N, C-alpha and C positions, 0 to 999 in steps of 0.2 A: 390335534393337527401337527403333523410332522414338520419340523423346521425345514425351511428351504435353504439349501447350501449355497456357498458362493457360486455365482453363475460363470460358466466357462464361455467367455465371448468368442474365443478362437478367431477365425477369419472374419467374423462379423463384428469385431470390436469396433472399427471405425464407424460402421453404420449405426451401431447402438449409441456410440458416443455422440454422433451427430444428432440423433433423436434427443438425447439428453440436453444438448445445448439449446435446442429449440423449445423443449417442454418447460413450462413454468409451474411450480407447486406453490399454492397458496395456503398459508398457515395462519391461524388466528391466536393472538396472545393478549394478555392484559386483563383477564377476567378472574381466573382462578389460578392460584400458585401451583396447584398439583397438575393441572392440565398444561400449564406453561412449561412445566418440567418435562412432560411427555413431548410436547411440541419441540422443545429445545433439542431433545434427543433425535427426533426425526429430522429436524432441520440439519443437524450436524452430519447425519448419514446421506441425506439427499445431496447436500453441498459436496461432500466428499466424492459422490458419484456424478458430479458435474451438472446437476439439475439447477436451473435458475430458481431462486427462491424469492417469494414476495410474502412479507409478514404484515399482515393487517393488525394494526395496533388498536385494540378496542378502547384504550385510554385516550386516543386522539382520533375519534370517529370521522370528523369532517375532513381532515386531511387524508386519512387512510382511504376513505371511500373515493375521493377524488383521484388519488393515485392509482387505486384499483381499477376505476373505469378507464383511465388512460392506458393501463396495462392491457386490459381485456380488448380494447379497441385495436391496439397494436397486435396483439397475439391472435386475434380473430378466432377465439375459442380454443386455441392450442394451449390450454392450462387446466389444471386439476386442483380442486380443493381437497385438502386432507385435514379434517377437523375433528374435534371431540365434543360430544354431548350437544350437537346441533348448533354449535357456535357459527353465526353468520348465515344461518339457513334462510332468514327472511329479509336479507338485503334486497332493496328494490331500486329500480330506475324507471321513472315515469309510470309508477304504479304496477310494474311488471317484475317478477322475481328475476334478479340479476343473473343467476346461474342458468335459468331457462332462456333468458334473453340472448345470452352469448353461448348457449349450449356447452356449458362447462360442467364436467363430472363432479358430483359433490359426494366425496367419500366421507362418511360420517361414522366415527368410531364411538359407540356407546360404552361408557365405563360403568353405567348403572342400568338397572332394569328398565325396559322400554316403557312400562306403565307409569314411570315418572315423567315421561315426555309425550303424553297423549296429544297435546295440541300441536307441539312441534312436528311430530311424525305425521299427524294428519295433513298439515299444511306443508310437508316437505317438498322441495323442488322435485319436479319430475325426473331430474337427472340424478337423483339420490341413489347411492349405494350405502347400505347400513351394515356395519361390522360389529358384532356383539361379542362380549367377553365370557358369555355362557351359552352353551347350546340350547338351553331351554329358552333364552331370550330370542334366539333365532326362530324357534317354533312359534313363539308368541307373536313375532312380527309377521310371520307368514300366515298365521291364522287371522289376525286382527287388523293388519295393515296392508291390504292388497295394493294400495297405491304405491308402495315401495317396489321399484323394479327389481332390485336384487338384494338379498341379505345373506350373510355368511358368518362363520365363527372365526374370530381373531382373538386369541388369548391375551391376557395381560402380559406385560414384559417388565424386566428389571433393569436397574441402572447401576453400574459400577463406578466408584469414585476414582479408580485408577491408582490407587495407593497400595503399598505392600501391606498385606494382611497380618496383623498380630496373631500368634497362636492363641487358642482358647484360654489357655491357662494364664495368659497375661492381660486378659480383658477385665474391665472393671465392673461391667453390668452383667448380672447373672441371667436375668430374664428381661427382655424388653418387649413391651406391647405399645404400638403406635397406632392410635386410632380412637376416636370419640365413642362415648356411649350414647347411641341415638335417642334413647328414651328421654334424655334431658334436652333434646333439640327438636323433637318430633311434634311437640304441641301445636305448632302452626300448620301442620299437615292434617290435623284431625278435622273432618268435616262435620256438617250437620248429621246427626245420627237418628233423625226421624225415620219413620217407616218408609221404605223404598221398594217399589215393585211388590207391595204386600208383605215384605220381609221386615222383621224387627232387626234394625241395624246393630242395636246394642247386644242383642242375643247373638247375632251373626259374629260380631267382633269377639265376644268371649268365647264362643264355641270354636271359631277358627283358630284363635291364638292358643286355646288349650290343645287342639289337634296338632298344631305345629310343635308345641313343646313336647307332646307325647310322641309324635312321629316327625322328628326334625329333618328327615330326608325329603319331605314333601315340599314342594313350592307353594308359595302363598296363593297364586292364581288357581292351582289344583285344589287346595283346601276350600277355597271360596266356592268354586264350582261344585264340588262335592256337597257342600252345605246347601247350596241352592237347589240341587237335584233332590235332596233329601227332604227339604222343607217347603218347596214351592207348591202352589195349588195342584192338586191331583189332575192329571190329564193335560196340564199346561206346561209350558216351559218358556224361559226368556229367550228372546232372539239373540243372535250373536252380538249385535250392537248393544243390547241391554246388558248382556253378560259382561261384556268389555267395560261398559260404563260403570257397572257395579264393582268390578275389580279395581278400576282406576280410582273410584270413589273411596274404596276401603284399603288402598295400598299402604297406608300408614302401619297396618298390622305387620307388614314385612319388617319395618323398622323396630317394632316391639320385640318381634322374635329374634332378630339379629342381636339387639341389645341384651335380651335375656341370656343367651348363650355366651355372648362376649363377657358380660359380667361374671357369669358362672366360671368360665375358664380362668380368669384372673383371680377371682375370690377363692377358688378352691386351692390354688397354689399358695396364696398369701396365708390362708388359714392353716396350711400345712408347713408353715415356717419357711417358704421359699421367697426369696426377695425378688419382687417384681418392680421394674421401673416403667411407669405408665405415662404416656403423653396424649393429650386430647381432652376435649371438654367432657366433664361429668365424673371423672374418677375421684375427685375430691368431695363428691356429693353423696357417695354410698354410705350406708349405715355402718360399714366396716372400714371406711377410709382412714380411720385413726390407727389402723394396725401398723406397727413398726416395720413390717415387711412390705408395706406398699410405699414406694418412693414416687410421688407425684411431681412430674416436671412441667405441668401446665400445657397450654396449647402453643404449638410451634409450627412454622411453615414447613411445607413438605420437604424442601431441600436440606433443612436442618435435621431431618430424621436420618439421613443416609450416614453421616459421621457417627451418629449414635449406634447405628446397626454394626459399624466397623468396630465398635468397642463392646459389643454384646456377645456373650457366649451362646445365648439362645434368643432367637427372634420368635416370639409367639404370634401366630395368626389365627383368627377366626374369620369365616367367610361372611360377607354381606348377603347371606342367604342364597349364595350361589350353590347349586347342586351339580352343575355340569361345566364348571369353569374353574378359574383360580383367582388370585388377587396379587397385586403387585408387591405386597409385603413378602409373599413367598419368595419371589425371584430377586427382590432387593436384598432380602436376608441372605440368600444363597451367594449372591455376588459380593456381599459384605464378608464372606467367609465365616458366617455364623452357622449354628445348627438351627434349622427351621423345624418348628413343631407346629403342626396345623391340623385342624379338623379336615376330613377328606371330602372328596367329590369323585363323581364317576370319571371326570377328566383326569384328576390327579392319580387315581387308581390305575388308569391306562398309561400314564406318562412315567410314573415313578414306582419305586418299591419301597415300602414301609421299612425304615431302618437302614436304607442305602443312601438315597439322595436327601431325605428328610425323615422326620418322624410323623406319622399320621395317627389321629385318633378319631373314633366315631363319636358323634355328639351324643348318642345314647349311652356311651361308655366314658363319659367325661370324668367320672370318679377315679378312673385309672390314670388320669393325667399327672397327678403328683408323683406317683411311683415311676412313671416313665421319665419324667423330668429329673428326679432324684438319681435314677439309674444313669442318666447321661453325666451328671455331675460326679457320680462315683466311678465312672469309667471314662475319664477325659480323653484317653488315647483313642478309644473307640468313637467317642463324640467327635473327635478331630477327623477321624476318617470319614464320618458322615459329612461334616462340614466341607471337607476337600472334595468329596464326591459331588456334593450338591453344587459347589462352585463350578466345577467342570461341566456339569450338566446344564446349568443355567447359562454359562458362558457360551456354550455351543449352541443352545436351542432357544433361549428365552430372553434375549436382549432386544432392545428396540431396532437394532440392525437386522435381526431376524424378521421383525414385523415389517420393516421398511422393504426388505427383499420381497416379501409376500406381495405388498401393495404394488411394487414395481412390476413384478412378474405378471400379476393378474390384472392390473388397471392402467399401467403406464406404457410399457414397452409391448404394446399389442398392435 
């Protein structure tokens, strides 16, 4: 998606300013530190553009709901929710969904795959608009959630701390990886693996995971559907509802595939003598965790990662199995003035040039990763050019201000 440039208000400036003063944007905070960080960024931009802001504090539900009802009655529906991962979708008044009751648009930005939110999307307010950070997720919702009135693609965005960047040669961290290993947290997602729709779930799990490792450009839902078509009873097929139910049931496979390539990317660097500093759950539990080239920093909150990126020469990223999107690690790393090294996606291939704004590698060719990283360390001037180019690229196209512009142009000032 091309970035939306600064809008030229021209002679309509006063008219648009008047609209902004009347419109109220409702944000949710107090549940997840990462999503609070994103909401903080949007709040800052919306406030700068004179929108009235109401923050629903999930840590103080009773007071927040009372104030929200007072606001909605006063605004008579002239308000819009902008939220992440379905926060606040099920708020009710007298047994009726509050957003439906007051005819409030509910703009829901999903930072994860929709199959993690089956119940929430099924019961979403009729006023919902869903924005996905991967184009395949848009396709999934359009196929399986006909109740969603509108869905579109909105890429991840990055955050800049606003400090002067140190040149790469003065930075203390060689390679930084910020993100947990899902394999150590996914156990609670594993469902009953008894036979389902006449299919052996354990066999499906093993075959699909093997397929994703061998063909890592496939989505999990595609690999599951292919397995079903190849193994279901001859002359029969699952209904769309049954197939969706199966995909949701087995969605934990996605986390296993993500974890496999995430560990491989860090491990191959460490085993080739490249120092990697890793933050997040699980890095201290690998069989190779005792390597002197792995520096484990534990689990930290999302805002604490940004200063670390500002002291890293290279920010390493691997996708959460996104094939047509990006991740905020990419744009955060660029805005921190680091060289970003990431596995590719169809979206990144259209947006960037390998070796210009960032360094991209294919998951099938992960064995080349140490050589590419060593080449950056061996040619720091060239690496600095990539970091500088990446910074300019992200600053112009991939900040939360860019995303706020899109939301305003498409959903608010209409």
